[in-house]
HTML snippet that shows the backbone in 3Dmol.js (N, CA, C, O; Angstrom):
<script src="https://3Dmol.org/build/3Dmol-min.js"></script>
<div id="view" style="width:600px;height:400px;position:relative"></div>
<script>
const pdb = `
ATOM      1  N   MET A   1     -73.229  31.827 169.398  1.00  0.00           N
ATOM      2  CA  MET A   1     -73.771  31.080 168.306  1.00  0.00           C
ATOM      3  C   MET A   1     -72.978  31.464 167.063  1.00  0.00           C
ATOM      4  O   MET A   1     -72.671  32.638 166.854  1.00  0.00           O
ATOM      5  N   ALA A   2     -72.650  30.483 166.247  1.00  0.00           N
ATOM      6  CA  ALA A   2     -71.942  30.715 164.991  1.00  0.00           C
ATOM      7  C   ALA A   2     -72.856  30.328 163.835  1.00  0.00           C
ATOM      8  O   ALA A   2     -73.526  29.297 163.875  1.00  0.00           O
ATOM      9  N   LEU A   3     -72.872  31.159 162.819  1.00  0.00           N
ATOM     10  CA  LEU A   3     -73.756  30.949 161.677  1.00  0.00           C
ATOM     11  C   LEU A   3     -72.958  30.698 160.407  1.00  0.00           C
ATOM     12  O   LEU A   3     -71.838  31.187 160.259  1.00  0.00           O
ATOM     13  N   PHE A   4     -73.540  29.934 159.495  1.00  0.00           N
ATOM     14  CA  PHE A   4     -72.974  29.821 158.156  1.00  0.00           C
ATOM     15  C   PHE A   4     -74.117  29.840 157.159  1.00  0.00           C
ATOM     16  O   PHE A   4     -75.246  29.464 157.473  1.00  0.00           O
ATOM     17  N   GLY A   5     -73.805  30.281 155.961  1.00  0.00           N
ATOM     18  CA  GLY A   5     -74.805  30.322 154.911  1.00  0.00           C
ATOM     19  C   GLY A   5     -74.209  29.910 153.589  1.00  0.00           C
ATOM     20  O   GLY A   5     -73.004  30.029 153.369  1.00  0.00           O
ATOM     21  N   CYS A   6     -75.064  29.425 152.711  1.00  0.00           N
ATOM     22  CA  CYS A   6     -74.639  29.011 151.376  1.00  0.00           C
ATOM     23  C   CYS A   6     -75.350  29.877 150.347  1.00  0.00           C
ATOM     24  O   CYS A   6     -76.511  30.247 150.524  1.00  0.00           O
ATOM     25  N   GLY A   7     -74.640  30.195 149.271  1.00  0.00           N
ATOM     26  CA  GLY A   7     -75.249  30.997 148.227  1.00  0.00           C
ATOM     27  C   GLY A   7     -74.427  30.974 146.960  1.00  0.00           C
ATOM     28  O   GLY A   7     -73.377  30.335 146.894  1.00  0.00           O
ATOM     29  N   ASP A   8     -74.911  31.672 145.963  1.00  0.00           N
ATOM     30  CA  ASP A   8     -74.255  31.802 144.665  1.00  0.00           C
ATOM     31  C   ASP A   8     -74.003  33.290 144.446  1.00  0.00           C
ATOM     32  O   ASP A   8     -74.928  34.046 144.148  1.00  0.00           O
ATOM     33  N   GLN A   9     -72.756  33.703 144.595  1.00  0.00           N
ATOM     34  CA  GLN A   9     -72.425  35.123 144.556  1.00  0.00           C
ATOM     35  C   GLN A   9     -72.533  35.753 143.170  1.00  0.00           C
ATOM     36  O   GLN A   9     -72.514  36.979 143.060  1.00  0.00           O
ATOM     37  N   GLU A  10     -72.646  34.962 142.124  1.00  0.00           N
ATOM     38  CA  GLU A  10     -72.805  35.520 140.779  1.00  0.00           C
ATOM     39  C   GLU A  10     -74.270  35.586 140.364  1.00  0.00           C
ATOM     40  O   GLU A  10     -74.759  36.654 139.996  1.00  0.00           O
ATOM     41  N   ASP A  11     -74.970  34.467 140.419  1.00  0.00           N
ATOM     42  CA  ASP A  11     -76.370  34.465 139.992  1.00  0.00           C
ATOM     43  C   ASP A  11     -77.289  35.201 140.964  1.00  0.00           C
ATOM     44  O   ASP A  11     -78.345  35.691 140.565  1.00  0.00           O
ATOM     45  N   TYR A  12     -76.904  35.281 142.211  1.00  0.00           N
ATOM     46  CA  TYR A  12     -77.710  35.955 143.229  1.00  0.00           C
ATOM     47  C   TYR A  12     -76.886  37.032 143.926  1.00  0.00           C
ATOM     48  O   TYR A  12     -76.935  37.169 145.149  1.00  0.00           O
ATOM     49  N   ALA A  13     -76.127  37.795 143.138  1.00  0.00           N
ATOM     50  CA  ALA A  13     -75.190  38.789 143.664  1.00  0.00           C
ATOM     51  C   ALA A  13     -75.866  39.891 144.469  1.00  0.00           C
ATOM     52  O   ALA A  13     -75.247  40.482 145.354  1.00  0.00           O
ATOM     53  N   GLU A  14     -77.127  40.172 144.169  1.00  0.00           N
ATOM     54  CA  GLU A  14     -77.806  41.265 144.866  1.00  0.00           C
ATOM     55  C   GLU A  14     -78.359  40.854 146.227  1.00  0.00           C
ATOM     56  O   GLU A  14     -78.832  41.703 146.983  1.00  0.00           O
ATOM     57  N   TYR A  15     -78.306  39.566 146.546  1.00  0.00           N
ATOM     58  CA  TYR A  15     -78.727  39.129 147.888  1.00  0.00           C
ATOM     59  C   TYR A  15     -77.977  37.875 148.319  1.00  0.00           C
ATOM     60  O   TYR A  15     -78.571  36.916 148.813  1.00  0.00           O
ATOM     61  N   PHE A  16     -76.669  37.898 148.125  1.00  0.00           N
ATOM     62  CA  PHE A  16     -75.806  36.772 148.477  1.00  0.00           C
ATOM     63  C   PHE A  16     -75.823  36.513 149.987  1.00  0.00           C
ATOM     64  O   PHE A  16     -75.497  37.398 150.779  1.00  0.00           O
ATOM     65  N   CYS A  17     -76.193  35.336 150.364  1.00  0.00           N
ATOM     66  CA  CYS A  17     -76.226  34.886 151.773  1.00  0.00           C
ATOM     67  C   CYS A  17     -77.060  35.795 152.673  1.00  0.00           C
ATOM     68  O   CYS A  17     -76.712  36.010 153.834  1.00  0.00           O
ATOM     69  N   ASP A  18     -78.158  36.327 152.139  1.00  0.00           N
ATOM     70  CA  ASP A  18     -79.059  37.166 152.935  1.00  0.00           C
ATOM     71  C   ASP A  18     -79.578  36.456 154.181  1.00  0.00           C
ATOM     72  O   ASP A  18     -79.823  37.100 155.201  1.00  0.00           O
ATOM     73  N   ALA A  19     -79.747  35.148 154.111  1.00  0.00           N
ATOM     74  CA  ALA A  19     -80.315  34.406 155.243  1.00  0.00           C
ATOM     75  C   ALA A  19     -79.490  34.576 156.511  1.00  0.00           C
ATOM     76  O   ALA A  19     -80.030  34.495 157.614  1.00  0.00           O
ATOM     77  N   LEU A  20     -78.179  34.811 156.368  1.00  0.00           N
ATOM     78  CA  LEU A  20     -77.358  35.072 157.558  1.00  0.00           C
ATOM     79  C   LEU A  20     -77.905  36.272 158.324  1.00  0.00           C
ATOM     80  O   LEU A  20     -78.012  36.235 159.550  1.00  0.00           O
ATOM     81  N   GLY A  21     -78.247  37.323 157.609  1.00  0.00           N
ATOM     82  CA  GLY A  21     -78.794  38.514 158.251  1.00  0.00           C
ATOM     83  C   GLY A  21     -80.192  38.293 158.795  1.00  0.00           C
ATOM     84  O   GLY A  21     -80.541  38.824 159.849  1.00  0.00           O
ATOM     85  N   THR A  22     -80.984  37.524 158.093  1.00  0.00           N
ATOM     86  CA  THR A  22     -82.340  37.219 158.552  1.00  0.00           C
ATOM     87  C   THR A  22     -82.299  36.469 159.877  1.00  0.00           C
ATOM     88  O   THR A  22     -83.038  36.793 160.806  1.00  0.00           O
ATOM     89  N   ILE A  23     -81.441  35.478 159.957  1.00  0.00           N
ATOM     90  CA  ILE A  23     -81.306  34.714 161.206  1.00  0.00           C
ATOM     91  C   ILE A  23     -80.770  35.606 162.316  1.00  0.00           C
ATOM     92  O   ILE A  23     -81.271  35.569 163.440  1.00  0.00           O
ATOM     93  N   ARG A  24     -79.747  36.414 162.006  1.00  0.00           N
ATOM     94  CA  ARG A  24     -79.210  37.335 163.012  1.00  0.00           C
ATOM     95  C   ARG A  24     -80.306  38.229 163.571  1.00  0.00           C
ATOM     96  O   ARG A  24     -80.400  38.426 164.783  1.00  0.00           O
ATOM     97  N   ASP A  25     -81.134  38.769 162.680  1.00  0.00           N
ATOM     98  CA  ASP A  25     -82.189  39.692 163.104  1.00  0.00           C
ATOM     99  C   ASP A  25     -83.233  39.026 163.994  1.00  0.00           C
ATOM    100  O   ASP A  25     -83.943  39.709 164.732  1.00  0.00           O
ATOM    101  N   ILE A  26     -83.332  37.718 163.932  1.00  0.00           N
ATOM    102  CA  ILE A  26     -84.263  36.982 164.787  1.00  0.00           C
ATOM    103  C   ILE A  26     -83.626  36.629 166.122  1.00  0.00           C
ATOM    104  O   ILE A  26     -84.265  36.766 167.165  1.00  0.00           O
ATOM    105  N   ILE A  27     -82.369  36.175 166.106  1.00  0.00           N
ATOM    106  CA  ILE A  27     -81.783  35.634 167.335  1.00  0.00           C
ATOM    107  C   ILE A  27     -81.086  36.664 168.219  1.00  0.00           C
ATOM    108  O   ILE A  27     -81.066  36.506 169.439  1.00  0.00           O
ATOM    109  N   GLU A  28     -80.516  37.714 167.633  1.00  0.00           N
ATOM    110  CA  GLU A  28     -79.844  38.710 168.479  1.00  0.00           C
ATOM    111  C   GLU A  28     -80.801  39.408 169.446  1.00  0.00           C
ATOM    112  O   GLU A  28     -80.451  39.574 170.614  1.00  0.00           O
ATOM    113  N   PRO A  29     -81.993  39.823 169.010  1.00  0.00           N
ATOM    114  CA  PRO A  29     -82.912  40.455 169.962  1.00  0.00           C
ATOM    115  C   PRO A  29     -83.349  39.521 171.092  1.00  0.00           C
ATOM    116  O   PRO A  29     -83.843  39.977 172.124  1.00  0.00           O
ATOM    117  N   ARG A  30     -83.168  38.237 170.897  1.00  0.00           N
ATOM    118  CA  ARG A  30     -83.530  37.260 171.923  1.00  0.00           C
ATOM    119  C   ARG A  30     -82.343  36.910 172.813  1.00  0.00           C
ATOM    120  O   ARG A  30     -82.418  35.987 173.623  1.00  0.00           O
ATOM    121  N   GLY A  31     -81.250  37.651 172.660  1.00  0.00           N
ATOM    122  CA  GLY A  31     -80.113  37.487 173.558  1.00  0.00           C
ATOM    123  C   GLY A  31     -78.945  36.684 173.033  1.00  0.00           C
ATOM    124  O   GLY A  31     -77.967  36.490 173.756  1.00  0.00           O
ATOM    125  N   ALA A  32     -79.008  36.211 171.806  1.00  0.00           N
ATOM    126  CA  ALA A  32     -77.897  35.418 171.262  1.00  0.00           C
ATOM    127  C   ALA A  32     -76.700  36.309 170.968  1.00  0.00           C
ATOM    128  O   ALA A  32     -76.847  37.443 170.512  1.00  0.00           O
ATOM    129  N   THR A  33     -75.526  35.783 171.234  1.00  0.00           N
ATOM    130  CA  THR A  33     -74.278  36.427 170.852  1.00  0.00           C
ATOM    131  C   THR A  33     -73.713  35.648 169.676  1.00  0.00           C
ATOM    132  O   THR A  33     -73.549  34.430 169.748  1.00  0.00           O
ATOM    133  N   ILE A  34     -73.420  36.351 168.604  1.00  0.00           N
ATOM    134  CA  ILE A  34     -72.924  35.692 167.398  1.00  0.00           C
ATOM    135  C   ILE A  34     -71.412  35.823 167.327  1.00  0.00           C
ATOM    136  O   ILE A  34     -70.860  36.913 167.477  1.00  0.00           O
ATOM    137  N   VAL A  35     -70.758  34.704 167.097  1.00  0.00           N
ATOM    138  CA  VAL A  35     -69.313  34.667 166.887  1.00  0.00           C
ATOM    139  C   VAL A  35     -69.057  34.152 165.473  1.00  0.00           C
ATOM    140  O   VAL A  35     -69.962  33.641 164.813  1.00  0.00           O
ATOM    141  N   GLY A  36     -67.827  34.293 165.025  1.00  0.00           N
ATOM    142  CA  GLY A  36     -67.457  33.724 163.739  1.00  0.00           C
ATOM    143  C   GLY A  36     -67.701  34.615 162.539  1.00  0.00           C
ATOM    144  O   GLY A  36     -67.951  34.121 161.440  1.00  0.00           O
ATOM    145  N   HIS A  37     -67.631  35.938 162.738  1.00  0.00           N
ATOM    146  CA  HIS A  37     -67.741  36.825 161.582  1.00  0.00           C
ATOM    147  C   HIS A  37     -66.644  36.463 160.588  1.00  0.00           C
ATOM    148  O   HIS A  37     -65.526  36.131 160.984  1.00  0.00           O
ATOM    149  N   TRP A  38     -66.963  36.527 159.309  1.00  0.00           N
ATOM    150  CA  TRP A  38     -66.043  36.057 158.269  1.00  0.00           C
ATOM    151  C   TRP A  38     -65.780  37.175 157.261  1.00  0.00           C
ATOM    152  O   TRP A  38     -66.714  37.872 156.866  1.00  0.00           O
ATOM    153  N   PRO A  39     -64.520  37.361 156.834  1.00  0.00           N
ATOM    154  CA  PRO A  39     -64.193  38.445 155.895  1.00  0.00           C
ATOM    155  C   PRO A  39     -64.901  38.304 154.544  1.00  0.00           C
ATOM    156  O   PRO A  39     -65.121  37.197 154.052  1.00  0.00           O
ATOM    157  N   THR A  40     -65.247  39.432 153.968  1.00  0.00           N
ATOM    158  CA  THR A  40     -65.860  39.453 152.644  1.00  0.00           C
ATOM    159  C   THR A  40     -64.816  39.400 151.528  1.00  0.00           C
ATOM    160  O   THR A  40     -65.166  39.221 150.362  1.00  0.00           O
ATOM    161  N   ALA A  41     -63.554  39.551 151.872  1.00  0.00           N
ATOM    162  CA  ALA A  41     -62.482  39.511 150.867  1.00  0.00           C
ATOM    163  C   ALA A  41     -62.523  38.179 150.118  1.00  0.00           C
ATOM    164  O   ALA A  41     -62.665  37.117 150.724  1.00  0.00           O
ATOM    165  N   GLY A  42     -62.399  38.253 148.807  1.00  0.00           N
ATOM    166  CA  GLY A  42     -62.408  37.050 147.991  1.00  0.00           C
ATOM    167  C   GLY A  42     -63.770  36.683 147.430  1.00  0.00           C
ATOM    168  O   GLY A  42     -63.884  35.761 146.623  1.00  0.00           O
ATOM    169  N   TYR A  43     -64.801  37.400 147.853  1.00  0.00           N
ATOM    170  CA  TYR A  43     -66.148  37.185 147.330  1.00  0.00           C
ATOM    171  C   TYR A  43     -66.486  38.345 146.392  1.00  0.00           C
ATOM    172  O   TYR A  43     -65.969  39.450 146.558  1.00  0.00           O
ATOM    173  N   HIS A  44     -67.345  38.096 145.418  1.00  0.00           N
ATOM    174  CA  HIS A  44     -67.740  39.118 144.453  1.00  0.00           C
ATOM    175  C   HIS A  44     -69.265  39.142 144.373  1.00  0.00           C
ATOM    176  O   HIS A  44     -69.878  38.322 143.689  1.00  0.00           O
ATOM    177  N   PHE A  45     -69.862  40.088 145.078  1.00  0.00           N
ATOM    178  CA  PHE A  45     -71.315  40.198 145.146  1.00  0.00           C
ATOM    179  C   PHE A  45     -71.677  41.673 145.237  1.00  0.00           C
ATOM    180  O   PHE A  45     -70.818  42.511 145.512  1.00  0.00           O
ATOM    181  N   GLU A  46     -72.938  41.990 145.009  1.00  0.00           N
ATOM    182  CA  GLU A  46     -73.397  43.377 145.033  1.00  0.00           C
ATOM    183  C   GLU A  46     -73.926  43.796 146.394  1.00  0.00           C
ATOM    184  O   GLU A  46     -73.650  44.904 146.854  1.00  0.00           O
ATOM    185  N   ALA A  47     -74.679  42.926 147.037  1.00  0.00           N
ATOM    186  CA  ALA A  47     -75.305  43.276 148.311  1.00  0.00           C
ATOM    187  C   ALA A  47     -75.602  42.008 149.097  1.00  0.00           C
ATOM    188  O   ALA A  47     -75.733  40.919 148.539  1.00  0.00           O
ATOM    189  N   SER A  48     -75.704  42.186 150.418  1.00  0.00           N
ATOM    190  CA  SER A  48     -76.072  41.071 151.284  1.00  0.00           C
ATOM    191  C   SER A  48     -76.604  41.605 152.601  1.00  0.00           C
ATOM    192  O   SER A  48     -76.013  42.504 153.201  1.00  0.00           O
ATOM    193  N   LYS A  49     -77.718  41.049 153.048  1.00  0.00           N
ATOM    194  CA  LYS A  49     -78.224  41.358 154.387  1.00  0.00           C
ATOM    195  C   LYS A  49     -77.408  40.625 155.441  1.00  0.00           C
ATOM    196  O   LYS A  49     -77.586  40.849 156.638  1.00  0.00           O
ATOM    197  N   GLY A  50     -76.512  39.750 154.996  1.00  0.00           N
ATOM    198  CA  GLY A  50     -75.704  38.951 155.903  1.00  0.00           C
ATOM    199  C   GLY A  50     -74.412  39.611 156.340  1.00  0.00           C
ATOM    200  O   GLY A  50     -73.525  38.933 156.859  1.00  0.00           O
ATOM    201  N   LEU A  51     -74.282  40.915 156.145  1.00  0.00           N
ATOM    202  CA  LEU A  51     -73.060  41.611 156.535  1.00  0.00           C
ATOM    203  C   LEU A  51     -73.124  42.090 157.980  1.00  0.00           C
ATOM    204  O   LEU A  51     -74.140  42.617 158.433  1.00  0.00           O
ATOM    205  N   ALA A  52     -72.023  41.898 158.689  1.00  0.00           N
ATOM    206  CA  ALA A  52     -71.879  42.458 160.032  1.00  0.00           C
ATOM    207  C   ALA A  52     -71.395  43.901 159.929  1.00  0.00           C
ATOM    208  O   ALA A  52     -71.794  44.760 160.716  1.00  0.00           O
ATOM    209  N   ASP A  53     -70.534  44.153 158.950  1.00  0.00           N
ATOM    210  CA  ASP A  53     -70.018  45.477 158.626  1.00  0.00           C
ATOM    211  C   ASP A  53     -69.563  45.427 157.173  1.00  0.00           C
ATOM    212  O   ASP A  53     -69.811  44.436 156.486  1.00  0.00           O
ATOM    213  N   ASP A  54     -68.909  46.468 156.698  1.00  0.00           N
ATOM    214  CA  ASP A  54     -68.513  46.504 155.285  1.00  0.00           C
ATOM    215  C   ASP A  54     -67.536  45.403 154.900  1.00  0.00           C
ATOM    216  O   ASP A  54     -67.442  45.049 153.724  1.00  0.00           O
ATOM    217  N   ASP A  55     -66.810  44.858 155.864  1.00  0.00           N
ATOM    218  CA  ASP A  55     -65.740  43.905 155.573  1.00  0.00           C
ATOM    219  C   ASP A  55     -65.986  42.487 156.070  1.00  0.00           C
ATOM    220  O   ASP A  55     -65.134  41.619 155.880  1.00  0.00           O
ATOM    221  N   HIS A  56     -67.129  42.229 156.702  1.00  0.00           N
ATOM    222  CA  HIS A  56     -67.374  40.906 157.294  1.00  0.00           C
ATOM    223  C   HIS A  56     -68.833  40.474 157.156  1.00  0.00           C
ATOM    224  O   HIS A  56     -69.757  41.276 157.289  1.00  0.00           O
ATOM    225  N   PHE A  57     -69.004  39.191 156.888  1.00  0.00           N
ATOM    226  CA  PHE A  57     -70.314  38.563 157.012  1.00  0.00           C
ATOM    227  C   PHE A  57     -70.536  38.228 158.485  1.00  0.00           C
ATOM    228  O   PHE A  57     -69.573  38.158 159.249  1.00  0.00           O
ATOM    229  N   VAL A  58     -71.781  38.023 158.892  1.00  0.00           N
ATOM    230  CA  VAL A  58     -72.053  37.648 160.280  1.00  0.00           C
ATOM    231  C   VAL A  58     -71.674  36.202 160.565  1.00  0.00           C
ATOM    232  O   VAL A  58     -71.682  35.771 161.719  1.00  0.00           O
ATOM    233  N   GLY A  59     -71.349  35.465 159.540  1.00  0.00           N
ATOM    234  CA  GLY A  59     -70.897  34.080 159.681  1.00  0.00           C
ATOM    235  C   GLY A  59     -70.174  33.654 158.423  1.00  0.00           C
ATOM    236  O   GLY A  59     -69.899  34.478 157.551  1.00  0.00           O
ATOM    237  N   LEU A  60     -69.872  32.401 158.324  1.00  0.00           N
ATOM    238  CA  LEU A  60     -69.167  31.876 157.161  1.00  0.00           C
ATOM    239  C   LEU A  60     -70.092  31.836 155.949  1.00  0.00           C
ATOM    240  O   LEU A  60     -71.190  31.281 156.011  1.00  0.00           O
ATOM    241  N   ALA A  61     -69.643  32.424 154.857  1.00  0.00           N
ATOM    242  CA  ALA A  61     -70.379  32.379 153.595  1.00  0.00           C
ATOM    243  C   ALA A  61     -69.717  31.350 152.685  1.00  0.00           C
ATOM    244  O   ALA A  61     -68.521  31.431 152.405  1.00  0.00           O
ATOM    245  N   ILE A  62     -70.503  30.387 152.230  1.00  0.00           N
ATOM    246  CA  ILE A  62     -69.993  29.318 151.375  1.00  0.00           C
ATOM    247  C   ILE A  62     -70.657  29.428 150.006  1.00  0.00           C
ATOM    248  O   ILE A  62     -71.873  29.587 149.903  1.00  0.00           O
ATOM    249  N   ASP A  63     -69.844  29.342 148.959  1.00  0.00           N
ATOM    250  CA  ASP A  63     -70.366  29.363 147.597  1.00  0.00           C
ATOM    251  C   ASP A  63     -69.870  28.126 146.856  1.00  0.00           C
ATOM    252  O   ASP A  63     -68.812  28.142 146.227  1.00  0.00           O
ATOM    253  N   GLU A  64     -70.642  27.072 146.943  1.00  0.00           N
ATOM    254  CA  GLU A  64     -70.287  25.815 146.280  1.00  0.00           C
ATOM    255  C   GLU A  64     -70.495  25.888 144.771  1.00  0.00           C
ATOM    256  O   GLU A  64     -69.977  25.045 144.039  1.00  0.00           O
ATOM    257  N   ASP A  65     -71.244  26.883 144.294  1.00  0.00           N
ATOM    258  CA  ASP A  65     -71.469  27.027 142.858  1.00  0.00           C
ATOM    259  C   ASP A  65     -70.278  27.668 142.158  1.00  0.00           C
ATOM    260  O   ASP A  65     -69.890  27.230 141.074  1.00  0.00           O
ATOM    261  N   ARG A  66     -69.699  28.692 142.758  1.00  0.00           N
ATOM    262  CA  ARG A  66     -68.638  29.464 142.106  1.00  0.00           C
ATOM    263  C   ARG A  66     -67.251  29.234 142.693  1.00  0.00           C
ATOM    264  O   ARG A  66     -66.252  29.422 141.999  1.00  0.00           O
ATOM    265  N   GLN A  67     -67.170  28.830 143.958  1.00  0.00           N
ATOM    266  CA  GLN A  67     -65.867  28.665 144.601  1.00  0.00           C
ATOM    267  C   GLN A  67     -65.786  27.376 145.424  1.00  0.00           C
ATOM    268  O   GLN A  67     -65.376  27.419 146.584  1.00  0.00           O
ATOM    269  N   PRO A  68     -66.167  26.241 144.852  1.00  0.00           N
ATOM    270  CA  PRO A  68     -66.145  24.998 145.635  1.00  0.00           C
ATOM    271  C   PRO A  68     -64.745  24.612 146.101  1.00  0.00           C
ATOM    272  O   PRO A  68     -64.590  23.944 147.123  1.00  0.00           O
ATOM    273  N   GLU A  69     -63.742  25.025 145.364  1.00  0.00           N
ATOM    274  CA  GLU A  69     -62.362  24.691 145.728  1.00  0.00           C
ATOM    275  C   GLU A  69     -61.894  25.410 146.989  1.00  0.00           C
ATOM    276  O   GLU A  69     -60.868  25.041 147.560  1.00  0.00           O
ATOM    277  N   LEU A  70     -62.620  26.422 147.430  1.00  0.00           N
ATOM    278  CA  LEU A  70     -62.249  27.174 148.631  1.00  0.00           C
ATOM    279  C   LEU A  70     -63.007  26.723 149.877  1.00  0.00           C
ATOM    280  O   LEU A  70     -62.665  27.133 150.986  1.00  0.00           O
ATOM    281  N   THR A  71     -64.017  25.895 149.713  1.00  0.00           N
ATOM    282  CA  THR A  71     -64.891  25.543 150.832  1.00  0.00           C
ATOM    283  C   THR A  71     -64.153  24.848 151.967  1.00  0.00           C
ATOM    284  O   THR A  71     -64.271  25.279 153.114  1.00  0.00           O
ATOM    285  N   ASN A  72     -63.409  23.804 151.696  1.00  0.00           N
ATOM    286  CA  ASN A  72     -62.738  23.067 152.779  1.00  0.00           C
ATOM    287  C   ASN A  72     -61.805  23.959 153.579  1.00  0.00           C
ATOM    288  O   ASN A  72     -61.811  23.919 154.809  1.00  0.00           O
ATOM    289  N   GLU A  73     -61.008  24.758 152.898  1.00  0.00           N
ATOM    290  CA  GLU A  73     -60.081  25.655 153.591  1.00  0.00           C
ATOM    291  C   GLU A  73     -60.837  26.685 154.422  1.00  0.00           C
ATOM    292  O   GLU A  73     -60.462  26.962 155.561  1.00  0.00           O
ATOM    293  N   ARG A  74     -61.888  27.246 153.861  1.00  0.00           N
ATOM    294  CA  ARG A  74     -62.681  28.234 154.597  1.00  0.00           C
ATOM    295  C   ARG A  74     -63.311  27.614 155.837  1.00  0.00           C
ATOM    296  O   ARG A  74     -63.287  28.214 156.911  1.00  0.00           O
ATOM    297  N   VAL A  75     -63.868  26.429 155.698  1.00  0.00           N
ATOM    298  CA  VAL A  75     -64.498  25.765 156.841  1.00  0.00           C
ATOM    299  C   VAL A  75     -63.466  25.488 157.929  1.00  0.00           C
ATOM    300  O   VAL A  75     -63.725  25.750 159.103  1.00  0.00           O
ATOM    301  N   GLU A  76     -62.313  24.967 157.560  1.00  0.00           N
ATOM    302  CA  GLU A  76     -61.270  24.669 158.551  1.00  0.00           C
ATOM    303  C   GLU A  76     -60.830  25.926 159.289  1.00  0.00           C
ATOM    304  O   GLU A  76     -60.714  25.913 160.514  1.00  0.00           O
ATOM    305  N   LYS A  77     -60.587  27.002 158.564  1.00  0.00           N
ATOM    306  CA  LYS A  77     -60.169  28.263 159.201  1.00  0.00           C
ATOM    307  C   LYS A  77     -61.270  28.816 160.094  1.00  0.00           C
ATOM    308  O   LYS A  77     -61.005  29.293 161.197  1.00  0.00           O
ATOM    309  N   TRP A  78     -62.500  28.750 159.613  1.00  0.00           N
ATOM    310  CA  TRP A  78     -63.613  29.308 160.371  1.00  0.00           C
ATOM    311  C   TRP A  78     -63.862  28.527 161.658  1.00  0.00           C
ATOM    312  O   TRP A  78     -64.117  29.125 162.704  1.00  0.00           O
ATOM    313  N   VAL A  79     -63.790  27.200 161.592  1.00  0.00           N
ATOM    314  CA  VAL A  79     -63.983  26.380 162.797  1.00  0.00           C
ATOM    315  C   VAL A  79     -62.916  26.723 163.830  1.00  0.00           C
ATOM    316  O   VAL A  79     -63.226  26.843 165.015  1.00  0.00           O
ATOM    317  N   LYS A  80     -61.678  26.880 163.408  1.00  0.00           N
ATOM    318  CA  LYS A  80     -60.615  27.268 164.348  1.00  0.00           C
ATOM    319  C   LYS A  80     -60.861  28.659 164.912  1.00  0.00           C
ATOM    320  O   LYS A  80     -60.647  28.900 166.100  1.00  0.00           O
ATOM    321  N   GLN A  81     -61.309  29.570 164.065  1.00  0.00           N
ATOM    322  CA  GLN A  81     -61.616  30.923 164.522  1.00  0.00           C
ATOM    323  C   GLN A  81     -62.720  30.901 165.577  1.00  0.00           C
ATOM    324  O   GLN A  81     -62.597  31.538 166.623  1.00  0.00           O
ATOM    325  N   VAL A  82     -63.788  30.174 165.303  1.00  0.00           N
ATOM    326  CA  VAL A  82     -64.900  30.074 166.253  1.00  0.00           C
ATOM    327  C   VAL A  82     -64.423  29.435 167.551  1.00  0.00           C
ATOM    328  O   VAL A  82     -64.794  29.891 168.633  1.00  0.00           O
ATOM    329  N   ALA A  83     -63.614  28.396 167.461  1.00  0.00           N
ATOM    330  CA  ALA A  83     -63.081  27.738 168.658  1.00  0.00           C
ATOM    331  C   ALA A  83     -62.271  28.721 169.493  1.00  0.00           C
ATOM    332  O   ALA A  83     -62.379  28.729 170.720  1.00  0.00           O
ATOM    333  N   GLU A  84     -61.459  29.548 168.837  1.00  0.00           N
ATOM    334  CA  GLU A  84     -60.688  30.558 169.571  1.00  0.00           C
ATOM    335  C   GLU A  84     -61.614  31.563 170.243  1.00  0.00           C
ATOM    336  O   GLU A  84     -61.414  31.911 171.407  1.00  0.00           O
ATOM    337  N   GLU A  85     -62.616  32.028 169.523  1.00  0.00           N
ATOM    338  CA  GLU A  85     -63.538  33.012 170.087  1.00  0.00           C
ATOM    339  C   GLU A  85     -64.307  32.448 171.280  1.00  0.00           C
ATOM    340  O   GLU A  85     -64.668  33.186 172.197  1.00  0.00           O
ATOM    341  N   LEU A  86     -64.553  31.141 171.262  1.00  0.00           N
ATOM    342  CA  LEU A  86     -65.282  30.496 172.358  1.00  0.00           C
ATOM    343  C   LEU A  86     -64.359  29.852 173.388  1.00  0.00           C
ATOM    344  O   LEU A  86     -64.818  29.228 174.345  1.00  0.00           O
ATOM    345  N   HIS A  87     -63.040  30.013 173.180  1.00  0.00           N
ATOM    346  CA  HIS A  87     -62.028  29.462 174.092  1.00  0.00           C
ATOM    347  C   HIS A  87     -62.146  27.946 174.221  1.00  0.00           C
ATOM    348  O   HIS A  87     -62.097  27.403 175.324  1.00  0.00           O
ATOM    349  N   LEU A  88     -62.302  27.272 173.092  1.00  0.00           N
ATOM    350  CA  LEU A  88     -62.403  25.814 173.053  1.00  0.00           C
ATOM    351  C   LEU A  88     -61.068  25.248 172.591  1.00  0.00           C
ATOM    352  O   LEU A  88     -60.879  25.000 171.400  1.00  0.00           O
ATOM    353  N   GLU A  89     -60.160  25.044 173.503  1.00  0.00           N
ATOM    354  CA  GLU A  89     -58.793  24.641 173.186  1.00  0.00           C
ATOM    355  C   GLU A  89     -58.705  23.326 172.424  1.00  0.00           C
ATOM    356  O   GLU A  89     -57.886  23.199 171.514  1.00  0.00           O
ATOM    357  N   GLU A  90     -59.531  22.346 172.775  1.00  0.00           N
ATOM    358  CA  GLU A  90     -59.416  21.036 172.139  1.00  0.00           C
ATOM    359  C   GLU A  90     -59.738  21.091 170.645  1.00  0.00           C
ATOM    360  O   GLU A  90     -59.189  20.302 169.877  1.00  0.00           O
ATOM    361  N   ILE A  91     -60.599  21.987 170.222  1.00  0.00           N
ATOM    362  CA  ILE A  91     -60.919  22.128 168.799  1.00  0.00           C
ATOM    363  C   ILE A  91     -59.888  23.019 168.125  1.00  0.00           C
ATOM    364  O   ILE A  91     -59.447  22.737 167.011  1.00  0.00           O
ATOM    365  N   LYS A  92     -59.512  24.077 168.791  1.00  0.00           N
ATOM    366  CA  LYS A  92     -58.572  25.036 168.225  1.00  0.00           C
ATOM    367  C   LYS A  92     -57.257  24.369 167.859  1.00  0.00           C
ATOM    368  O   LYS A  92     -56.630  24.742 166.867  1.00  0.00           O
ATOM    369  N   ASN A  93     -56.834  23.397 168.639  1.00  0.00           N
ATOM    370  CA  ASN A  93     -55.545  22.747 168.422  1.00  0.00           C
ATOM    371  C   ASN A  93     -55.634  21.498 167.553  1.00  0.00           C
ATOM    372  O   ASN A  93     -54.621  20.831 167.341  1.00  0.00           O
ATOM    373  N   ALA A  94     -56.801  21.169 167.054  1.00  0.00           N
ATOM    374  CA  ALA A  94     -56.976  19.951 166.233  1.00  0.00           C
ATOM    375  C   ALA A  94     -56.403  20.126 164.841  1.00  0.00           C
ATOM    376  O   ALA A  94     -56.465  19.205 164.027  1.00  0.00           O
TER     377      ALA A  94
END
`;
const viewer = $3Dmol.createViewer("view");
viewer.addModel(pdb, "pdb");
viewer.setStyle({}, {cartoon: {color: "spectrum"}});
viewer.zoomTo();
viewer.render();
</script>
């Protein structure tokens, strides 16, 4: 399963994309495997429950309020990454 979340890393810096972590905490104990961890590099926030580790979110974090110009590129890269992780050649090569 691949997750994405939307948030505002400046106005809500202390809980940016927390819902990613909330969803993870519900679905992982039920057997879900999460793919598509996304780097935290390029984001500016204080804390998030949506972190997989210090350097990655558990899914794609989108900030249409502060970084809308990065959304399309991030989505395209993330979809290809998820396709590779799931071995979906037809999407990976699109």
